[in-house]
Legacy VTK file of the C-alpha trace (Angstrom):
# vtk DataFile Version 3.0
C-alpha trace
ASCII
DATASET POLYDATA
POINTS 183 float
-63.789 -37.486 -6.761
-64.517 -34.391 -8.850
-66.958 -34.858 -11.714
-69.646 -33.036 -13.607
-72.212 -33.934 -16.189
-74.619 -31.854 -18.206
-78.360 -32.340 -18.013
-81.333 -30.451 -19.370
-83.918 -29.199 -16.909
-87.153 -29.522 -18.910
-89.120 -27.688 -16.239
-87.050 -24.504 -16.560
-85.700 -25.032 -20.113
-82.095 -24.695 -18.912
-78.850 -26.575 -19.251
-77.420 -27.642 -15.880
-73.858 -28.763 -15.105
-74.117 -30.969 -12.018
-71.036 -31.152 -9.794
-72.589 -32.671 -6.683
-75.245 -35.114 -5.623
-75.697 -38.755 -6.493
-73.449 -39.512 -9.460
-75.712 -42.370 -10.569
-78.741 -40.069 -10.576
-77.130 -37.318 -12.674
-75.353 -39.658 -15.067
-78.699 -41.403 -15.545
-80.396 -38.046 -16.221
-77.568 -37.106 -18.586
-78.315 -40.232 -20.620
-82.106 -39.892 -20.568
-82.846 -39.354 -24.265
-86.399 -37.926 -24.451
-88.883 -40.379 -25.904
-86.538 -43.342 -25.468
-85.453 -43.317 -21.806
-87.550 -41.985 -18.909
-86.506 -38.669 -17.341
-85.198 -38.179 -13.795
-87.453 -36.332 -11.359
-85.695 -34.300 -8.680
-87.192 -31.773 -6.257
-90.286 -31.296 -8.411
-88.402 -30.783 -11.665
-87.770 -32.975 -14.717
-84.250 -33.704 -16.031
-83.203 -35.374 -19.281
-80.114 -35.727 -21.431
-78.077 -32.556 -21.770
-78.148 -33.142 -25.529
-81.482 -31.390 -25.764
-79.760 -28.023 -25.292
-76.064 -28.877 -25.552
-74.956 -32.226 -26.956
-71.284 -31.242 -27.148
-70.738 -29.187 -23.973
-67.188 -28.082 -24.766
-68.079 -24.594 -23.532
-69.118 -26.056 -20.192
-65.910 -28.100 -19.994
-63.842 -24.973 -20.654
-65.749 -23.019 -17.982
-65.691 -25.829 -15.402
-62.174 -27.171 -15.961
-60.106 -24.766 -18.038
-57.029 -26.055 -19.841
-56.967 -27.807 -23.192
-60.383 -28.871 -24.457
-60.723 -31.817 -26.812
-64.281 -32.296 -28.065
-65.366 -35.702 -29.334
-68.544 -35.363 -31.371
-70.293 -38.690 -31.931
-73.515 -37.157 -33.178
-74.853 -38.466 -36.453
-76.181 -36.508 -39.389
-79.328 -38.333 -40.375
-80.938 -37.932 -43.748
-84.265 -36.485 -42.695
-85.539 -35.962 -46.243
-88.626 -37.756 -47.445
-90.385 -38.331 -50.721
-93.844 -37.737 -49.248
-95.598 -34.546 -50.309
-97.087 -31.979 -47.950
-100.624 -33.223 -48.590
-99.896 -36.837 -47.707
-100.275 -38.074 -44.160
-98.077 -40.844 -42.852
-99.973 -44.094 -42.496
-98.036 -46.876 -40.809
-100.235 -49.433 -42.567
-99.582 -47.910 -45.979
-95.843 -47.781 -45.336
-95.866 -51.423 -44.209
-97.891 -52.481 -47.265
-95.439 -50.680 -49.559
-92.497 -52.283 -47.802
-93.784 -55.894 -48.102
-95.266 -55.500 -51.593
-92.522 -56.305 -54.131
-94.244 -53.967 -56.614
-94.988 -51.243 -54.063
-93.364 -47.843 -54.034
-90.581 -47.678 -51.470
-91.017 -44.511 -49.418
-88.223 -42.605 -47.687
-89.559 -41.716 -44.271
-87.389 -41.284 -41.163
-88.404 -43.630 -38.349
-89.532 -42.378 -34.941
-86.149 -42.989 -33.277
-84.361 -40.895 -35.884
-86.926 -38.136 -35.502
-86.596 -38.142 -31.696
-82.794 -38.279 -31.864
-82.586 -35.437 -34.390
-85.074 -33.359 -32.400
-83.026 -33.808 -29.235
-79.863 -32.635 -31.013
-81.111 -29.615 -32.963
-79.515 -27.084 -30.609
-76.075 -28.600 -31.014
-76.511 -28.958 -34.770
-76.989 -25.188 -34.917
-74.062 -24.483 -32.571
-71.687 -26.949 -34.241
-69.498 -24.441 -36.070
-69.106 -22.238 -32.989
-68.161 -25.275 -30.875
-65.546 -26.392 -33.427
-63.939 -22.927 -33.307
-63.855 -22.780 -29.501
-62.126 -26.093 -28.777
-58.439 -26.883 -29.047
-59.079 -30.145 -30.908
-62.340 -31.269 -32.495
-62.793 -34.975 -33.242
-65.701 -36.493 -35.156
-65.140 -40.271 -35.364
-66.787 -42.145 -38.257
-70.008 -43.261 -36.570
-72.574 -42.562 -39.294
-73.096 -46.220 -40.181
-74.135 -47.114 -36.611
-77.517 -46.578 -35.039
-77.889 -44.856 -31.668
-78.835 -48.141 -30.022
-76.441 -50.497 -31.883
-75.066 -51.915 -28.633
-73.887 -55.093 -30.370
-71.443 -52.955 -32.370
-69.777 -51.308 -29.336
-66.437 -53.177 -29.672
-66.252 -52.260 -33.380
-67.239 -48.644 -32.649
-64.648 -48.381 -29.871
-61.856 -49.764 -32.063
-62.798 -47.540 -35.001
-62.953 -44.509 -32.702
-59.615 -45.367 -31.143
-57.891 -45.684 -34.519
-59.444 -42.427 -35.735
-58.507 -40.528 -32.559
-54.928 -41.842 -32.583
-54.407 -40.552 -36.147
-56.033 -37.181 -35.443
-54.194 -36.616 -32.152
-50.852 -37.497 -33.759
-51.545 -35.003 -36.560
-52.635 -32.343 -34.050
-49.528 -32.852 -31.906
-47.302 -32.713 -34.995
-48.946 -29.433 -36.011
-48.176 -27.775 -32.682
-50.928 -29.053 -30.438
-48.329 -30.204 -27.926
-47.377 -26.550 -27.285
-50.932 -25.898 -26.069
-50.556 -28.788 -23.656
-47.290 -27.399 -22.307
-45.249 -30.328 -23.685
LINES 1 184
183 0 1 2 3 4 5 6 7 8 9 10 11 12 13 14 15 16 17 18 19 20 21 22 23 24 25 26 27 28 29 30 31 32 33 34 35 36 37 38 39 40 41 42 43 44 45 46 47 48 49 50 51 52 53 54 55 56 57 58 59 60 61 62 63 64 65 66 67 68 69 70 71 72 73 74 75 76 77 78 79 80 81 82 83 84 85 86 87 88 89 90 91 92 93 94 95 96 97 98 99 100 101 102 103 104 105 106 107 108 109 110 111 112 113 114 115 116 117 118 119 120 121 122 123 124 125 126 127 128 129 130 131 132 133 134 135 136 137 138 139 140 141 142 143 144 145 146 147 148 149 150 151 152 153 154 155 156 157 158 159 160 161 162 163 164 165 166 167 168 169 170 171 172 173 174 175 176 177 178 179 180 181 182
């Protein structure tokens, strides 16, 4: 069965579209978010999630498959701002004390998972506008209120995404998208 998935080769700093080999190995590598899930080691090299260099590989899909390309972007725009000044260091103990003290100053500081997630997606954040221009249909379902690891919310996320996609695809088809599909 034909397939491909995109991984990042950390050893060579390249994006790799895998079309052969053990599907489980490359899908696992493709989901290996750095800092959260261990990488895959293969033939002396280290592979992680393709998101590090290309989180929305619509360009790869176009090159590998041709035809109509519909990109579904489920990346989240995190608020990475903070109210700490440049001179202050981040002390976990101080943050905890402020959080439990009813009179303490609440600090806005992104947690480590948000920092790792945002770091892994910086390349795609920069390429976002180019990707949106290159695809036939760009979809960005409303996922901002969910965390990356909110597995308990998967049914709700799936239903919300389905409803969003149905509306957007209907609008796209009504506006002439069907002609691009040859319908």
